[in-house]
PyMOL Python script that loads the backbone (N, CA, C, O; Angstrom):
from pymol import cmd

cmd.read_pdbstr("""\
ATOM      1  N   UNK A   1      16.338   4.439   5.076  1.00  0.00           N
ATOM      2  CA  UNK A   1      15.113   3.709   4.841  1.00  0.00           C
ATOM      3  C   UNK A   1      14.947   2.548   5.815  1.00  0.00           C
ATOM      4  O   UNK A   1      13.829   2.265   6.247  1.00  0.00           O
ATOM      5  N   UNK A   2      16.024   1.879   6.162  1.00  0.00           N
ATOM      6  CA  UNK A   2      15.923   0.730   7.060  1.00  0.00           C
ATOM      7  C   UNK A   2      15.427   1.141   8.445  1.00  0.00           C
ATOM      8  O   UNK A   2      14.751   0.358   9.113  1.00  0.00           O
ATOM      9  N   UNK A   3      15.753   2.356   8.885  1.00  0.00           N
ATOM     10  CA  UNK A   3      15.257   2.836  10.180  1.00  0.00           C
ATOM     11  C   UNK A   3      13.732   2.969  10.139  1.00  0.00           C
ATOM     12  O   UNK A   3      13.052   2.629  11.107  1.00  0.00           O
ATOM     13  N   UNK A   4      13.199   3.464   9.017  1.00  0.00           N
ATOM     14  CA  UNK A   4      11.744   3.581   8.876  1.00  0.00           C
ATOM     15  C   UNK A   4      11.085   2.205   8.839  1.00  0.00           C
ATOM     16  O   UNK A   4      10.010   2.019   9.409  1.00  0.00           O
ATOM     17  N   UNK A   5      11.713   1.248   8.179  1.00  0.00           N
ATOM     18  CA  UNK A   5      11.156  -0.102   8.143  1.00  0.00           C
ATOM     19  C   UNK A   5      11.214  -0.755   9.517  1.00  0.00           C
ATOM     20  O   UNK A   5      10.302  -1.494   9.886  1.00  0.00           O
ATOM     21  N   UNK A   6      12.260  -0.497  10.268  1.00  0.00           N
ATOM     22  CA  UNK A   6      12.350  -1.011  11.641  1.00  0.00           C
ATOM     23  C   UNK A   6      11.230  -0.437  12.502  1.00  0.00           C
ATOM     24  O   UNK A   6      10.619  -1.157  13.291  1.00  0.00           O
ATOM     25  N   UNK A   7      10.960   0.859  12.351  1.00  0.00           N
ATOM     26  CA  UNK A   7       9.874   1.500  13.099  1.00  0.00           C
ATOM     27  C   UNK A   7       8.529   0.909  12.690  1.00  0.00           C
ATOM     28  O   UNK A   7       7.677   0.646  13.538  1.00  0.00           O
ATOM     29  N   UNK A   8       8.344   0.702  11.387  1.00  0.00           N
ATOM     30  CA  UNK A   8       7.111   0.091  10.892  1.00  0.00           C
ATOM     31  C   UNK A   8       6.949  -1.309  11.464  1.00  0.00           C
ATOM     32  O   UNK A   8       5.866  -1.671  11.924  1.00  0.00           O
ATOM     33  N   UNK A   9       7.997  -2.084  11.439  1.00  0.00           N
ATOM     34  CA  UNK A   9       7.983  -3.464  11.946  1.00  0.00           C
ATOM     35  C   UNK A   9       7.572  -3.486  13.418  1.00  0.00           C
ATOM     36  O   UNK A   9       6.725  -4.288  13.812  1.00  0.00           O
ATOM     37  N   UNK A  10       8.160  -2.621  14.223  1.00  0.00           N
ATOM     38  CA  UNK A  10       7.853  -2.574  15.653  1.00  0.00           C
ATOM     39  C   UNK A  10       6.416  -2.124  15.895  1.00  0.00           C
ATOM     40  O   UNK A  10       5.713  -2.697  16.727  1.00  0.00           O
ATOM     41  N   UNK A  11       5.988  -1.107  15.173  1.00  0.00           N
ATOM     42  CA  UNK A  11       4.641  -0.569  15.375  1.00  0.00           C
ATOM     43  C   UNK A  11       3.579  -1.561  14.882  1.00  0.00           C
ATOM     44  O   UNK A  11       2.565  -1.763  15.550  1.00  0.00           O
ATOM     45  N   UNK A  12       3.807  -2.180  13.715  1.00  0.00           N
ATOM     46  CA  UNK A  12       2.835  -3.113  13.143  1.00  0.00           C
ATOM     47  C   UNK A  12       2.679  -4.362  14.003  1.00  0.00           C
ATOM     48  O   UNK A  12       1.610  -4.971  14.011  1.00  0.00           O
ATOM     49  N   UNK A  13       3.719  -4.752  14.723  1.00  0.00           N
ATOM     50  CA  UNK A  13       3.664  -5.946  15.571  1.00  0.00           C
ATOM     51  C   UNK A  13       2.620  -5.821  16.677  1.00  0.00           C
ATOM     52  O   UNK A  13       2.200  -6.826  17.250  1.00  0.00           O
ATOM     53  N   UNK A  14       2.200  -4.594  16.979  1.00  0.00           N
ATOM     54  CA  UNK A  14       1.205  -4.356  18.019  1.00  0.00           C
ATOM     55  C   UNK A  14      -0.227  -4.558  17.521  1.00  0.00           C
ATOM     56  O   UNK A  14      -1.167  -4.515  18.314  1.00  0.00           O
ATOM     57  N   UNK A  15      -0.402  -4.778  16.210  1.00  0.00           N
ATOM     58  CA  UNK A  15      -1.735  -4.847  15.627  1.00  0.00           C
ATOM     59  C   UNK A  15      -1.939  -6.160  14.877  1.00  0.00           C
ATOM     60  O   UNK A  15      -0.977  -6.829  14.498  1.00  0.00           O
ATOM     61  N   UNK A  16      -3.217  -6.522  14.667  1.00  0.00           N
ATOM     62  CA  UNK A  16      -3.555  -7.714  13.900  1.00  0.00           C
ATOM     63  C   UNK A  16      -3.336  -7.491  12.413  1.00  0.00           C
ATOM     64  O   UNK A  16      -3.019  -8.432  11.686  1.00  0.00           O
ATOM     65  N   UNK A  17      -3.501  -6.258  11.954  1.00  0.00           N
ATOM     66  CA  UNK A  17      -3.352  -5.967  10.540  1.00  0.00           C
ATOM     67  C   UNK A  17      -3.134  -4.495  10.286  1.00  0.00           C
ATOM     68  O   UNK A  17      -3.433  -3.648  11.128  1.00  0.00           O
ATOM     69  N   UNK A  18      -2.610  -4.206   9.114  1.00  0.00           N
ATOM     70  CA  UNK A  18      -2.438  -2.824   8.670  1.00  0.00           C
ATOM     71  C   UNK A  18      -3.008  -2.713   7.261  1.00  0.00           C
ATOM     72  O   UNK A  18      -2.903  -3.645   6.464  1.00  0.00           O
ATOM     73  N   UNK A  19      -3.616  -1.560   6.961  1.00  0.00           N
ATOM     74  CA  UNK A  19      -4.130  -1.290   5.628  1.00  0.00           C
ATOM     75  C   UNK A  19      -3.120  -0.400   4.929  1.00  0.00           C
ATOM     76  O   UNK A  19      -2.743   0.656   5.437  1.00  0.00           O
ATOM     77  N   UNK A  20      -2.689  -0.841   3.758  1.00  0.00           N
ATOM     78  CA  UNK A  20      -1.677  -0.110   3.013  1.00  0.00           C
ATOM     79  C   UNK A  20      -2.316   0.548   1.799  1.00  0.00           C
ATOM     80  O   UNK A  20      -2.914  -0.129   0.962  1.00  0.00           O
ATOM     81  N   UNK A  21      -2.190   1.861   1.704  1.00  0.00           N
ATOM     82  CA  UNK A  21      -2.640   2.601   0.532  1.00  0.00           C
ATOM     83  C   UNK A  21      -1.396   2.974  -0.250  1.00  0.00           C
ATOM     84  O   UNK A  21      -0.800   4.027  -0.027  1.00  0.00           O
ATOM     85  N   UNK A  22      -1.013   2.106  -1.165  1.00  0.00           N
ATOM     86  CA  UNK A  22       0.198   2.328  -1.933  1.00  0.00           C
ATOM     87  C   UNK A  22       0.276   1.385  -3.113  1.00  0.00           C
ATOM     88  O   UNK A  22      -0.610   0.556  -3.318  1.00  0.00           O
ATOM     89  N   UNK A  23       1.327   1.511  -3.879  1.00  0.00           N
ATOM     90  CA  UNK A  23       1.519   0.700  -5.080  1.00  0.00           C
ATOM     91  C   UNK A  23       1.942  -0.721  -4.707  1.00  0.00           C
ATOM     92  O   UNK A  23       2.153  -1.032  -3.535  1.00  0.00           O
ATOM     93  N   UNK A  24       2.061  -1.575  -5.724  1.00  0.00           N
ATOM     94  CA  UNK A  24       2.451  -2.966  -5.502  1.00  0.00           C
ATOM     95  C   UNK A  24       3.835  -3.076  -4.867  1.00  0.00           C
ATOM     96  O   UNK A  24       4.071  -3.948  -4.031  1.00  0.00           O
ATOM     97  N   UNK A  25       4.751  -2.189  -5.265  1.00  0.00           N
ATOM     98  CA  UNK A  25       6.104  -2.210  -4.696  1.00  0.00           C
ATOM     99  C   UNK A  25       6.066  -1.860  -3.211  1.00  0.00           C
ATOM    100  O   UNK A  25       6.782  -2.464  -2.413  1.00  0.00           O
ATOM    101  N   UNK A  26       5.244  -0.896  -2.842  1.00  0.00           N
ATOM    102  CA  UNK A  26       5.103  -0.531  -1.428  1.00  0.00           C
ATOM    103  C   UNK A  26       4.518  -1.691  -0.637  1.00  0.00           C
ATOM    104  O   UNK A  26       4.929  -1.949   0.494  1.00  0.00           O
ATOM    105  N   UNK A  27       3.563  -2.388  -1.233  1.00  0.00           N
ATOM    106  CA  UNK A  27       2.945  -3.536  -0.572  1.00  0.00           C
ATOM    107  C   UNK A  27       3.972  -4.642  -0.342  1.00  0.00           C
ATOM    108  O   UNK A  27       4.012  -5.230   0.739  1.00  0.00           O
ATOM    109  N   UNK A  28       4.792  -4.928  -1.333  1.00  0.00           N
ATOM    110  CA  UNK A  28       5.842  -5.937  -1.181  1.00  0.00           C
ATOM    111  C   UNK A  28       6.842  -5.544  -0.098  1.00  0.00           C
ATOM    112  O   UNK A  28       7.287  -6.391   0.675  1.00  0.00           O
ATOM    113  N   UNK A  29       7.192  -4.267  -0.042  1.00  0.00           N
ATOM    114  CA  UNK A  29       8.129  -3.777   0.971  1.00  0.00           C
ATOM    115  C   UNK A  29       7.570  -3.977   2.375  1.00  0.00           C
ATOM    116  O   UNK A  29       8.287  -4.416   3.274  1.00  0.00           O
ATOM    117  N   UNK A  30       6.281  -3.653   2.565  1.00  0.00           N
ATOM    118  CA  UNK A  30       5.654  -3.804   3.879  1.00  0.00           C
ATOM    119  C   UNK A  30       5.493  -5.287   4.218  1.00  0.00           C
ATOM    120  O   UNK A  30       5.720  -5.683   5.362  1.00  0.00           O
ATOM    121  N   UNK A  31       5.107  -6.108   3.245  1.00  0.00           N
ATOM    122  CA  UNK A  31       5.026  -7.560   3.487  1.00  0.00           C
ATOM    123  C   UNK A  31       6.383  -8.088   3.955  1.00  0.00           C
ATOM    124  O   UNK A  31       6.457  -8.849   4.920  1.00  0.00           O
ATOM    125  N   UNK A  32       7.435  -7.687   3.282  1.00  0.00           N
ATOM    126  CA  UNK A  32       8.783  -8.141   3.633  1.00  0.00           C
ATOM    127  C   UNK A  32       9.176  -7.669   5.036  1.00  0.00           C
ATOM    128  O   UNK A  32       9.777  -8.420   5.804  1.00  0.00           O
ATOM    129  N   UNK A  33       8.835  -6.434   5.360  1.00  0.00           N
ATOM    130  CA  UNK A  33       9.202  -5.870   6.668  1.00  0.00           C
ATOM    131  C   UNK A  33       8.448  -6.533   7.816  1.00  0.00           C
ATOM    132  O   UNK A  33       8.960  -6.594   8.934  1.00  0.00           O
ATOM    133  N   UNK A  34       7.240  -7.028   7.557  1.00  0.00           N
ATOM    134  CA  UNK A  34       6.413  -7.587   8.631  1.00  0.00           C
ATOM    135  C   UNK A  34       6.273  -9.106   8.537  1.00  0.00           C
ATOM    136  O   UNK A  34       5.411  -9.678   9.204  1.00  0.00           O
ATOM    137  N   UNK A  35       7.091  -9.769   7.733  1.00  0.00           N
ATOM    138  CA  UNK A  35       6.916 -11.207   7.494  1.00  0.00           C
ATOM    139  C   UNK A  35       7.105 -12.059   8.744  1.00  0.00           C
ATOM    140  O   UNK A  35       6.548 -13.155   8.812  1.00  0.00           O
ATOM    141  N   UNK A  36       7.868 -11.602   9.737  1.00  0.00           N
ATOM    142  CA  UNK A  36       8.114 -12.390  10.941  1.00  0.00           C
ATOM    143  C   UNK A  36       7.131 -12.075  12.063  1.00  0.00           C
ATOM    144  O   UNK A  36       7.281 -12.578  13.176  1.00  0.00           O
ATOM    145  N   UNK A  37       6.135 -11.253  11.782  1.00  0.00           N
ATOM    146  CA  UNK A  37       5.135 -10.930  12.803  1.00  0.00           C
ATOM    147  C   UNK A  37       3.795 -11.543  12.396  1.00  0.00           C
ATOM    148  O   UNK A  37       3.651 -12.055  11.286  1.00  0.00           O
ATOM    149  N   UNK A  38       2.828 -11.487  13.294  1.00  0.00           N
ATOM    150  CA  UNK A  38       1.479 -11.993  13.007  1.00  0.00           C
ATOM    151  C   UNK A  38       0.607 -10.927  12.351  1.00  0.00           C
ATOM    152  O   UNK A  38      -0.574 -11.165  12.098  1.00  0.00           O
ATOM    153  N   UNK A  39       1.170  -9.769  12.076  1.00  0.00           N
ATOM    154  CA  UNK A  39       0.427  -8.661  11.502  1.00  0.00           C
ATOM    155  C   UNK A  39       0.117  -8.941  10.028  1.00  0.00           C
ATOM    156  O   UNK A  39       1.014  -9.263   9.248  1.00  0.00           O
ATOM    157  N   UNK A  40      -1.146  -8.817   9.661  1.00  0.00           N
ATOM    158  CA  UNK A  40      -1.576  -9.044   8.277  1.00  0.00           C
ATOM    159  C   UNK A  40      -1.538  -7.723   7.515  1.00  0.00           C
ATOM    160  O   UNK A  40      -1.998  -6.701   8.026  1.00  0.00           O
ATOM    161  N   UNK A  41      -0.994  -7.734   6.300  1.00  0.00           N
ATOM    162  CA  UNK A  41      -0.938  -6.541   5.448  1.00  0.00           C
ATOM    163  C   UNK A  41      -2.084  -6.628   4.449  1.00  0.00           C
ATOM    164  O   UNK A  41      -2.192  -7.595   3.695  1.00  0.00           O
ATOM    165  N   UNK A  42      -2.934  -5.612   4.452  1.00  0.00           N
ATOM    166  CA  UNK A  42      -4.090  -5.566   3.565  1.00  0.00           C
ATOM    167  C   UNK A  42      -3.857  -4.453   2.553  1.00  0.00           C
ATOM    168  O   UNK A  42      -3.744  -3.284   2.921  1.00  0.00           O
ATOM    169  N   UNK A  43      -3.783  -4.824   1.272  1.00  0.00           N
ATOM    170  CA  UNK A  43      -3.585  -3.818   0.234  1.00  0.00           C
ATOM    171  C   UNK A  43      -4.919  -3.142  -0.008  1.00  0.00           C
ATOM    172  O   UNK A  43      -5.876  -3.772  -0.459  1.00  0.00           O
ATOM    173  N   UNK A  44      -4.977  -1.854   0.295  1.00  0.00           N
ATOM    174  CA  UNK A  44      -6.229  -1.100   0.260  1.00  0.00           C
ATOM    175  C   UNK A  44      -6.621  -0.565  -1.103  1.00  0.00           C
ATOM    176  O   UNK A  44      -7.698   0.013  -1.252  1.00  0.00           O
ATOM    177  N   UNK A  45      -5.770  -0.746  -2.101  1.00  0.00           N
ATOM    178  CA  UNK A  45      -6.097  -0.262  -3.429  1.00  0.00           C
ATOM    179  C   UNK A  45      -5.282  -1.012  -4.471  1.00  0.00           C
ATOM    180  O   UNK A  45      -4.234  -1.576  -4.158  1.00  0.00           O
ATOM    181  N   UNK A  46      -5.760  -1.020  -5.706  1.00  0.00           N
ATOM    182  CA  UNK A  46      -5.051  -1.642  -6.806  1.00  0.00           C
ATOM    183  C   UNK A  46      -4.489  -0.558  -7.722  1.00  0.00           C
ATOM    184  O   UNK A  46      -5.066   0.523  -7.844  1.00  0.00           O
ATOM    185  N   UNK A  47      -3.379  -0.849  -8.355  1.00  0.00           N
ATOM    186  CA  UNK A  47      -2.746   0.108  -9.252  1.00  0.00           C
ATOM    187  C   UNK A  47      -3.488   0.116 -10.586  1.00  0.00           C
ATOM    188  O   UNK A  47      -3.638  -0.921 -11.231  1.00  0.00           O
ATOM    189  N   UNK A  48      -3.944   1.288 -10.986  1.00  0.00           N
ATOM    190  CA  UNK A  48      -4.573   1.453 -12.290  1.00  0.00           C
ATOM    191  C   UNK A  48      -3.895   2.561 -13.066  1.00  0.00           C
ATOM    192  O   UNK A  48      -4.192   2.781 -14.241  1.00  0.00           O
ATOM    193  N   UNK A  49      -2.990   3.252 -12.416  1.00  0.00           N
ATOM    194  CA  UNK A  49      -2.293   4.341 -13.076  1.00  0.00           C
ATOM    195  C   UNK A  49      -1.478   5.126 -12.071  1.00  0.00           C
ATOM    196  O   UNK A  49      -1.370   4.758 -10.902  1.00  0.00           O
ATOM    197  N   UNK A  50      -0.920   6.193 -12.543  1.00  0.00           N
ATOM    198  CA  UNK A  50      -0.129   7.078 -11.690  1.00  0.00           C
ATOM    199  C   UNK A  50      -0.985   8.304 -11.398  1.00  0.00           C
ATOM    200  O   UNK A  50      -1.450   8.986 -12.310  1.00  0.00           O
ATOM    201  N   UNK A  51      -1.186   8.574 -10.096  1.00  0.00           N
ATOM    202  CA  UNK A  51      -2.062   9.668  -9.703  1.00  0.00           C
ATOM    203  C   UNK A  51      -1.324  10.681  -8.844  1.00  0.00           C
ATOM    204  O   UNK A  51      -0.409  10.342  -8.093  1.00  0.00           O
ATOM    205  N   UNK A  52      -1.735  11.900  -8.971  1.00  0.00           N
ATOM    206  CA  UNK A  52      -1.304  12.960  -8.077  1.00  0.00           C
ATOM    207  C   UNK A  52      -2.529  13.285  -7.231  1.00  0.00           C
ATOM    208  O   UNK A  52      -3.503  13.845  -7.732  1.00  0.00           O
ATOM    209  N   UNK A  53      -2.479  12.927  -5.925  1.00  0.00           N
ATOM    210  CA  UNK A  53      -3.649  13.079  -5.066  1.00  0.00           C
ATOM    211  C   UNK A  53      -3.301  13.840  -3.798  1.00  0.00           C
ATOM    212  O   UNK A  53      -2.139  13.950  -3.407  1.00  0.00           O
ATOM    213  N   UNK A  54      -4.351  14.362  -3.168  1.00  0.00           N
ATOM    214  CA  UNK A  54      -4.223  15.006  -1.863  1.00  0.00           C
ATOM    215  C   UNK A  54      -5.083  14.201  -0.893  1.00  0.00           C
ATOM    216  O   UNK A  54      -6.309  14.237  -0.988  1.00  0.00           O
ATOM    217  N   UNK A  55      -4.454  13.466   0.050  1.00  0.00           N
ATOM    218  CA  UNK A  55      -5.234  12.679   1.007  1.00  0.00           C
ATOM    219  C   UNK A  55      -5.773  13.555   2.137  1.00  0.00           C
ATOM    220  O   UNK A  55      -5.104  14.485   2.590  1.00  0.00           O
ATOM    221  N   UNK A  56      -7.001  13.243   2.590  1.00  0.00           N
ATOM    222  CA  UNK A  56      -7.587  13.941   3.732  1.00  0.00           C
ATOM    223  C   UNK A  56      -8.228  12.907   4.647  1.00  0.00           C
ATOM    224  O   UNK A  56      -8.743  11.891   4.180  1.00  0.00           O
ATOM    225  N   UNK A  57      -8.194  13.164   5.936  1.00  0.00           N
ATOM    226  CA  UNK A  57      -8.826  12.306   6.926  1.00  0.00           C
ATOM    227  C   UNK A  57      -9.781  13.172   7.736  1.00  0.00           C
ATOM    228  O   UNK A  57      -9.405  14.242   8.216  1.00  0.00           O
ATOM    229  N   UNK A  58     -11.038  12.699   7.889  1.00  0.00           N
ATOM    230  CA  UNK A  58     -12.016  13.440   8.673  1.00  0.00           C
ATOM    231  C   UNK A  58     -12.673  12.496   9.674  1.00  0.00           C
ATOM    232  O   UNK A  58     -12.624  11.277   9.508  1.00  0.00           O
ATOM    233  N   UNK A  59     -13.272  13.046  10.687  1.00  0.00           N
ATOM    234  CA  UNK A  59     -13.909  12.283  11.755  1.00  0.00           C
ATOM    235  C   UNK A  59     -15.110  11.527  11.211  1.00  0.00           C
ATOM    236  O   UNK A  59     -15.828  12.101  10.393  1.00  0.00           O
ATOM    237  N   UNK A  60     -15.385  10.300  11.593  1.00  0.00           N
ATOM    238  CA  UNK A  60     -14.703   9.500  12.588  1.00  0.00           C
ATOM    239  C   UNK A  60     -13.478   8.784  12.018  1.00  0.00           C
ATOM    240  O   UNK A  60     -12.511   8.595  12.757  1.00  0.00           O
ATOM    241  N   UNK A  61     -13.463   8.386  10.783  1.00  0.00           N
ATOM    242  CA  UNK A  61     -12.260   7.851  10.160  1.00  0.00           C
ATOM    243  C   UNK A  61     -12.546   7.675   8.677  1.00  0.00           C
ATOM    244  O   UNK A  61     -12.507   6.566   8.144  1.00  0.00           O
ATOM    245  N   UNK A  62     -12.829   8.778   8.035  1.00  0.00           N
ATOM    246  CA  UNK A  62     -13.090   8.770   6.601  1.00  0.00           C
ATOM    247  C   UNK A  62     -11.839   9.238   5.882  1.00  0.00           C
ATOM    248  O   UNK A  62     -11.335  10.330   6.145  1.00  0.00           O
ATOM    249  N   UNK A  63     -11.338   8.411   4.974  1.00  0.00           N
ATOM    250  CA  UNK A  63     -10.165   8.762   4.189  1.00  0.00           C
ATOM    251  C   UNK A  63     -10.627   9.105   2.783  1.00  0.00           C
ATOM    252  O   UNK A  63     -11.324   8.318   2.142  1.00  0.00           O
ATOM    253  N   UNK A  64     -10.243  10.269   2.309  1.00  0.00           N
ATOM    254  CA  UNK A  64     -10.603  10.697   0.961  1.00  0.00           C
ATOM    255  C   UNK A  64      -9.344  11.046   0.194  1.00  0.00           C
ATOM    256  O   UNK A  64      -8.374  11.542   0.766  1.00  0.00           O
ATOM    257  N   UNK A  65      -9.365  10.785  -1.096  1.00  0.00           N
ATOM    258  CA  UNK A  65      -8.264  11.158  -1.980  1.00  0.00           C
ATOM    259  C   UNK A  65      -8.835  12.074  -3.055  1.00  0.00           C
ATOM    260  O   UNK A  65      -9.691  11.662  -3.838  1.00  0.00           O
ATOM    261  N   UNK A  66      -8.365  13.307  -3.090  1.00  0.00           N
ATOM    262  CA  UNK A  66      -8.776  14.251  -4.117  1.00  0.00           C
ATOM    263  C   UNK A  66      -7.757  14.148  -5.247  1.00  0.00           C
ATOM    264  O   UNK A  66      -6.591  14.502  -5.072  1.00  0.00           O
ATOM    265  N   UNK A  67      -8.202  13.662  -6.408  1.00  0.00           N
ATOM    266  CA  UNK A  67      -7.311  13.421  -7.534  1.00  0.00           C
ATOM    267  C   UNK A  67      -7.021  14.733  -8.256  1.00  0.00           C
ATOM    268  O   UNK A  67      -7.936  15.422  -8.706  1.00  0.00           O
ATOM    269  N   UNK A  68      -5.736  15.067  -8.361  1.00  0.00           N
ATOM    270  CA  UNK A  68      -5.307  16.255  -9.084  1.00  0.00           C
ATOM    271  C   UNK A  68      -5.066  15.928 -10.558  1.00  0.00           C
ATOM    272  O   UNK A  68      -5.416  16.714 -11.437  1.00  0.00           O
ATOM    273  N   UNK A  69      -4.458  14.747 -10.827  1.00  0.00           N
ATOM    274  CA  UNK A  69      -4.226  14.277 -12.198  1.00  0.00           C
ATOM    275  C   UNK A  69      -4.005  12.770 -12.163  1.00  0.00           C
ATOM    276  O   UNK A  69      -3.667  12.208 -11.121  1.00  0.00           O
ATOM    277  N   UNK A  70      -4.204  12.101 -13.342  1.00  0.00           N
ATOM    278  CA  UNK A  70      -4.027  10.655 -13.408  1.00  0.00           C
ATOM    279  C   UNK A  70      -3.551  10.245 -14.796  1.00  0.00           C
ATOM    280  O   UNK A  70      -4.027  10.755 -15.810  1.00  0.00           O
ATOM    281  N   UNK A  71      -2.602   9.314 -14.819  1.00  0.00           N
ATOM    282  CA  UNK A  71      -2.117   8.704 -16.053  1.00  0.00           C
ATOM    283  C   UNK A  71      -2.409   7.214 -15.963  1.00  0.00           C
ATOM    284  O   UNK A  71      -1.889   6.538 -15.076  1.00  0.00           O
ATOM    285  N   UNK A  72      -3.236   6.688 -16.870  1.00  0.00           N
ATOM    286  CA  UNK A  72      -3.617   5.271 -16.839  1.00  0.00           C
ATOM    287  C   UNK A  72      -2.461   4.385 -17.269  1.00  0.00           C
ATOM    288  O   UNK A  72      -1.646   4.762 -18.111  1.00  0.00           O
ATOM    289  N   UNK A  73      -2.404   3.180 -16.664  1.00  0.00           N
ATOM    290  CA  UNK A  73      -1.388   2.191 -16.984  1.00  0.00           C
ATOM    291  C   UNK A  73      -2.113   0.878 -17.241  1.00  0.00           C
ATOM    292  O   UNK A  73      -2.983   0.492 -16.460  1.00  0.00           O
ATOM    293  N   UNK A  74      -1.768   0.186 -18.326  1.00  0.00           N
ATOM    294  CA  UNK A  74      -2.368  -1.098 -18.647  1.00  0.00           C
ATOM    295  C   UNK A  74      -1.499  -2.206 -18.062  1.00  0.00           C
ATOM    296  O   UNK A  74      -0.452  -2.537 -18.619  1.00  0.00           O
ATOM    297  N   UNK A  75      -1.937  -2.787 -16.925  1.00  0.00           N
ATOM    298  CA  UNK A  75      -1.158  -3.835 -16.267  1.00  0.00           C
ATOM    299  C   UNK A  75      -1.686  -5.225 -16.548  1.00  0.00           C
ATOM    300  O   UNK A  75      -1.021  -6.201 -16.201  1.00  0.00           O
ATOM    301  N   UNK A  76      -2.847  -5.360 -17.159  1.00  0.00           N
ATOM    302  CA  UNK A  76      -3.436  -6.682 -17.366  1.00  0.00           C
ATOM    303  C   UNK A  76      -2.548  -7.566 -18.220  1.00  0.00           C
ATOM    304  O   UNK A  76      -2.386  -8.744 -17.900  1.00  0.00           O
ATOM    305  N   UNK A  77      -1.971  -7.053 -19.284  1.00  0.00           N
ATOM    306  CA  UNK A  77      -1.112  -7.874 -20.127  1.00  0.00           C
ATOM    307  C   UNK A  77       0.184  -8.248 -19.411  1.00  0.00           C
ATOM    308  O   UNK A  77       0.716  -9.336 -19.632  1.00  0.00           O
ATOM    309  N   UNK A  78       0.697  -7.361 -18.557  1.00  0.00           N
ATOM    310  CA  UNK A  78       1.912  -7.655 -17.800  1.00  0.00           C
ATOM    311  C   UNK A  78       1.658  -8.750 -16.788  1.00  0.00           C
ATOM    312  O   UNK A  78       2.503  -9.629 -16.620  1.00  0.00           O
ATOM    313  N   UNK A  79       0.506  -8.729 -16.096  1.00  0.00           N
ATOM    314  CA  UNK A  79       0.184  -9.745 -15.095  1.00  0.00           C
ATOM    315  C   UNK A  79       0.012 -11.105 -15.751  1.00  0.00           C
ATOM    316  O   UNK A  79       0.422 -12.116 -15.182  1.00  0.00           O
ATOM    317  N   UNK A  80      -0.585 -11.153 -16.937  1.00  0.00           N
ATOM    318  CA  UNK A  80      -0.740 -12.416 -17.635  1.00  0.00           C
ATOM    319  C   UNK A  80       0.609 -13.000 -18.014  1.00  0.00           C
ATOM    320  O   UNK A  80       0.815 -14.209 -17.908  1.00  0.00           O
ATOM    321  N   UNK A  81       1.533 -12.147 -18.457  1.00  0.00           N
ATOM    322  CA  UNK A  81       2.838 -12.654 -18.877  1.00  0.00           C
ATOM    323  C   UNK A  81       3.661 -13.163 -17.693  1.00  0.00           C
ATOM    324  O   UNK A  81       4.514 -14.032 -17.875  1.00  0.00           O
ATOM    325  N   UNK A  82       3.428 -12.645 -16.488  1.00  0.00           N
ATOM    326  CA  UNK A  82       4.147 -13.137 -15.307  1.00  0.00           C
ATOM    327  C   UNK A  82       3.707 -14.553 -14.961  1.00  0.00           C
ATOM    328  O   UNK A  82       4.519 -15.354 -14.497  1.00  0.00           O
ATOM    329  N   UNK A  83       2.439 -14.873 -15.179  1.00  0.00           N
ATOM    330  CA  UNK A  83       1.917 -16.186 -14.809  1.00  0.00           C
ATOM    331  C   UNK A  83       2.420 -17.279 -15.748  1.00  0.00           C
ATOM    332  O   UNK A  83       2.509 -18.439 -15.347  1.00  0.00           O
ATOM    333  N   UNK A  84       2.746 -16.930 -16.981  1.00  0.00           N
ATOM    334  CA  UNK A  84       3.164 -17.938 -17.969  1.00  0.00           C
ATOM    335  C   UNK A  84       4.568 -18.417 -17.735  1.00  0.00           C
ATOM    336  O   UNK A  84       5.064 -19.262 -18.479  1.00  0.00           O
TER     337      UNK A  84
END
""", "prot")
cmd.dss("prot")
cmd.show_as("cartoon", "prot")
cmd.util.cbc("prot")
cmd.orient("prot")
């Protein structure tokens, strides 16, 4: 895993920002990997549940997610308890 993070760190350093389509844990991992660079990490989605999706990319740069199944997760009460 560290080799992949090293590759991400090197590649992200070439850009002003990266858009991350992933969960909160993935976002924290990318933030940690790029913390010493000027690259900004933009979380492209919020967690509302667990989904099984098929991502597609079409010209010119349209990203679509076809949802196969979804399980909802209630995170609002968890986020409130973290702040207290």
